[in-house]
C-alpha positions, 0 to 999 in steps of 0.5 A: 426487366431484371431484378438483382439482389446481392447478399454478403456472406461472412464466415469466421474460423477459429474462436470469436470471443464475445469479449469487450476487446472484440474478436480474438486475434488470429481468427480467420474471417472469410467473406463472399458475396452472392448475386441473385437476379431474375430475367423477366419473371424467371429466377436465374442461377445465383452467382457467388463471388470469390472469397476474401479472407483475412486474419484478425490482428492483435490489438494489444491493450492493458491497464494497471490500477492501484487497488488501495483506497488510500495511501497505505499506512505503515510503521517504522521497522514493519516487514511484508508491507503490501501495495495492491494493484490490478492488471487487466488484459483489455486486448484481444489475445492471450498474453503474458505480462512482465512486471517491474516496480520503480521507487520514486519515479518522479511522478508522486502519488496523491500529491505526496512527497517521496522522502525515503525508500522502502527496502527488500522490494519485490513484486508478486502475482496473486496466484490463488486469486484471493486478493490477499498477499500470501507469503509462500503461495504468491511467488510468481513474478510475472503474469502467465497466459492472461485471457482477454478481459481477464484481470489479476491482482499484483502485489508490491511487497516491501519492508519499512526501515527503522528510523523513519518518522511520522508522515515519511512517504515511499512512492512506488510505481508498478509497470506491466509490459506485454509479452508473448503468450500462448504457452506456459512460462514467461514469454518474450517482451513485445517491444514494438508493434507493426504501426509502421508496416503495411497491413497484410490480410493473412498476417497477424499484425500487432497494434499497440492500443494502450493509453498513457499510465502514471509511470514516468517511463511509459506512455501511450501506444508502447505496450506498457501501462503503469500506476503507482501507490505509496507507503506513509509512515504513521507512528507515535512521537513521544516526548517525556517531561518530568517536574516536581513540587513539594507537598510538605516538610517537617518544619512548615508542614503544608504551608509554603513547604521547602525541600529540606530533609524529611520533605515529601516531593511529588514528581509528575512524569508526563508523556505526550504523543504528538504522532498519528498512531497510538503508542502501546505497551508504554512503560517508564522506569524512574531510578530513585536518587540517592537522596531519597528514601527507598523503602516502601513506606517512603516511596509511593505512586500517586494519580493526582497533581499538586500545586506547583505542577501544571500551575496547580491543575492536572493539565493531562489525563491521569495515568492509564494502566497499572503501576509497579511500585518500588522494585528494589530491595532497599539502599540508596539509588538501587530502587526503581519505580516503573509506571505502566502507561499502557496505551498513549493515544495519538494526540493524547498526554498521560501523566504519572506521579511519584512521591518520595521523601528527602533523606 
């Protein structure tokens, strides 16, 4: 009677990382089988097979994902505006990654319609790892030596042109392409894999395993991945309307007064903000016409409307902030009134009132 027991023995030489991507590429795997048996009741000398060896191939995989929770709000003329992404090496080997950004690649972010291009657009790597773009510190333009399962933050940094209006959108796509790692400095891009080639046990073949990202020019299994984000202009949109009513005149007093010399006129200057952002440090200068008195006694700032303005009711909030009255030194047409509206909130309307006397 024979009893046979076959045991397999596997030895891995090199580094076998306990990472999600699996055994590190380039690891040498040796495997042999040991045959144990008995004849009758006597154990026989074990027989060891030959050793079969192979090298673990390079599974290239990566992801790019935007990190901003919502579309990034910007204002016209703003500089150093940042979109934040994360690039992760989900492959099984240390790799470099080349970074490019594309303006409006035809795949809009969050359903928004791209209608302007941000300027001075640059891509930088978060060198100090704090997750925040630091001018002068985060200057690297490619990812160097990113280990399996490791991730790094990448920024698209841009300026917003002046003249953009509320709700304008600039869409940006960040694409990462795998490159040769293993040494400091930028490695060459890996443009093709070995999917069309036969396997060699002792060779380290390259296999693209990446998925299809958000970029219009990359797809699955091409060694690239992309995601996009966008800037959206959130700005104030101000309009100013001036109207007037007559309070009294020397003949009729306050009963149906007319705009004759000596009459007191009250102006309403109404500022409406129909935009999505508050307007701050709002100041309005009103030149006094030559027909009005310009002395302090004949020029005053009020905070209430009168009949003939807003249908006799104050349809907007009273003026916020402080008032600088007659800033001139006298003489027709030489004096201004400055109304300081401080902040006009988004969707709000603020009013200021000026009283003058007709000469």
